[in-house]
Structure formats: structure tokens, C-alpha cells
C-alpha positions in Angstrom: 0.3 0.1 -0.1 1.8 3.0 -1.6 -0.5 5.6 0.4 -2.3 5.8 3.9 -5.4 3.7 3.9 -8.8 2.8 5.8 -8.4 -1.0 6.9 -11.2 -3.4 8.4 -9.8 -6.7 10.3 -13.1 -8.5 10.7 -12.6 -11.2 13.7 -9.4 -9.3 14.5 -9.0 -11.3 17.6 -5.8 -10.4 19.0 -4.5 -8.2 17.0 -1.6 -9.6 14.7 -2.5 -8.6 11.7 -4.5 -5.3 12.4 -1.1 -4.2 14.2 1.0 -5.3 10.9 -1.9 -3.9 8.7 -1.6 -0.1 10.7 2.3 -0.5 10.6 2.2 -1.0 6.3 2.1 2.7 5.9 2.2 5.8 8.0 -1.0 7.2 8.3 -2.9 3.6 7.9 -5.9 3.6 10.4 -7.8 0.1 10.9 -10.2 -0.8 12.4 -10.7 -4.1 13.9 -13.9 -5.8 15.3 -13.6 -8.7 17.4 -17.0 -9.7 19.5 -14.7 -12.3 22.1 -13.8 -9.7 24.7 -10.9 -11.5 26.1 -9.5 -11.6 22.1 -10.6 -8.1 22.3 -8.6 -6.7 25.7 -5.6 -8.8 24.3 -5.4 -7.4 20.8 -5.9 -3.6 22.2 -2.8 -4.5 24.4 -0.8 -6.1 21.4 -2.2 -2.7 19.5 -1.7 0.2 22.4 0.7 1.9 20.1 -0.9 1.3 16.6 -4.0 3.2 14.6 -6.2 0.8 15.2 -9.7 1.3 16.8 -11.2 -1.9 18.5 -15.0 -2.1 18.0 -17.1 -5.1 19.9 -19.0 -6.0 16.7 -19.9 -9.7 14.8 -21.0 -10.3 11.4 -23.0 -10.5 9.8 -24.6 -7.2 11.0 -21.6 -5.2 11.8 -23.9 -2.3 13.5 -20.9 -0.5 15.1 -18.5 0.1 12.1 -18.9 2.8 9.7 -18.0 4.3 7.0 -15.9 2.7 4.0 -12.7 0.7 4.0 -9.6 0.3 1.0 -9.4 -3.2 2.6 -11.4 -5.4 4.2 -9.4 -8.4 6.0 -11.9 -11.3 7.3 -8.9 -13.9 8.2 -9.9 -16.7 10.0 -13.3 -16.0 10.3 -15.7 -17.0 7.4 -16.0 -20.8 8.4 -17.2 -19.3 11.7 -20.5 -17.6 10.0 -23.4 -20.2 9.6 -24.1 -20.7 6.1 -27.7 -19.1 6.4 -26.0 -15.7 7.6 -23.4 -15.4 4.9 -25.5 -13.8 2.4 -26.3 -10.9 4.5 -22.7 -10.8 6.1 -21.0 -10.5 2.6 -23.9 -7.7 1.4 -22.7 -5.6 4.9 -19.3 -6.4 3.8 -19.6 -4.9 0.3 -21.6 -1.8 2.0 -18.2 -1.3 3.8 -15.9 -1.6 0.9 -14.9 1.7 -0.6 -15.4 1.6 -4.5 -11.9 0.8 -5.4 -11.5 -1.2 -2.3 -10.4 -4.9 -1.6 -11.8 -7.2 0.3 -9.4 -10.4 1.1 -11.3 -13.8 2.9 -9.3 -16.9 3.8 -11.1 -20.1 3.9 -10.4 -22.8 6.2 -11.4 -25.9 3.9 -10.7 -28.8 5.8 -12.8 -28.8 9.3 -13.2 -31.6 11.5 -16.0 -32.9 13.1 -14.7 -32.1 16.5 -14.2 -28.5 15.4 -17.3 -28.1 14.2 -19.2 -28.7 17.7 -16.2 -27.4 20.0 -15.5 -24.5 17.9 -19.1 -23.7 16.0 -16.9 -24.0 12.6 -19.2 -24.7 9.3 -18.3 -26.5 6.3 -17.1 -23.6 3.6 -16.5 -23.7 -0.3 -15.0 -21.5 -2.6 -17.5 -21.8 -4.9 -20.2 -21.4 -2.3 -18.4 -17.8 -1.5 -18.3 -17.9 -5.6 -22.1 -17.6 -5.9 -22.8 -15.3 -3.2 -20.4 -12.5 -4.9 -22.3 -13.0 -7.8 -25.4 -13.2 -6.4 -24.3 -9.6 -4.2 -23.1 -7.9 -7.6 -25.9 -9.3 -9.6 -29.1 -6.8 -8.4 -31.2 -9.3 -10.6 -30.2 -12.1 -9.5 
């Protein structure tokens, strides 16, 4: 990133990515959303000297986040979202993304039965995200 950017880290966890993104360029501002209070507190400590604003918010609504962003990052997040909530989440992410912005979404394609039970994870697939993206970009469906 050559110029300062507004960046949104969804499910920011302990703040590792938020701190990195804030440090990429002087002037970058990062909004880090994390619904788990314990992780958010850890993240706030980790990013206390960086340009990171923490928000207690979660997908799909992300109702406490305002403005648009040049980069939205979802790292290790999508598989925690129930499939029925994903269309609404993607629509909200589109609202938050600036016209020339980038949405970066990592997918964990292999999830064990134990992880599904213990960590509230759901199966994900690349073609599912592509279908949702096509539906979101075509208002006539």
C-alpha cells in the first residue's frame, strides 16, 4: 500500500493482523472488530501504540462499524459464520467496501467434526463464496 488507507479487520482476535496492517504505511488507520471480549482486550494491549480502533462487533450485521474501507480482511473468520448468515454478511461487507477497495477472505477448507462441535465451525467452499459474490454483484439475481 503506497498511500494511507482505511483498513477493516473483521474478527481481529489478538490483533496480530491489525497491528501489521496499521504499520504498513504511516497514516493507515485500522478498525478491528472482535466480539470476544477476552481476545479484544488482548488485541487492544497488542496494538496500543498502533493506529487501531477496536469495536465490539460481529458479522453478519457489523452494526457498530461506519464508513468505507480500502481493505477488508477476514482471516480465519468465515467458517465461524453459519451458512444462512453468509449472504447478509457479504452484503454488509460490500456496503463497507470502498468502490476501489479489496475484500480479502481466507477459507479453511478442512474442518473436523470435533472442530465443528467444539469451536462452532461450519463447512466452507470456494464455489459457495463465488455464488454469493455473483448474487451480490447482480441485483437482478
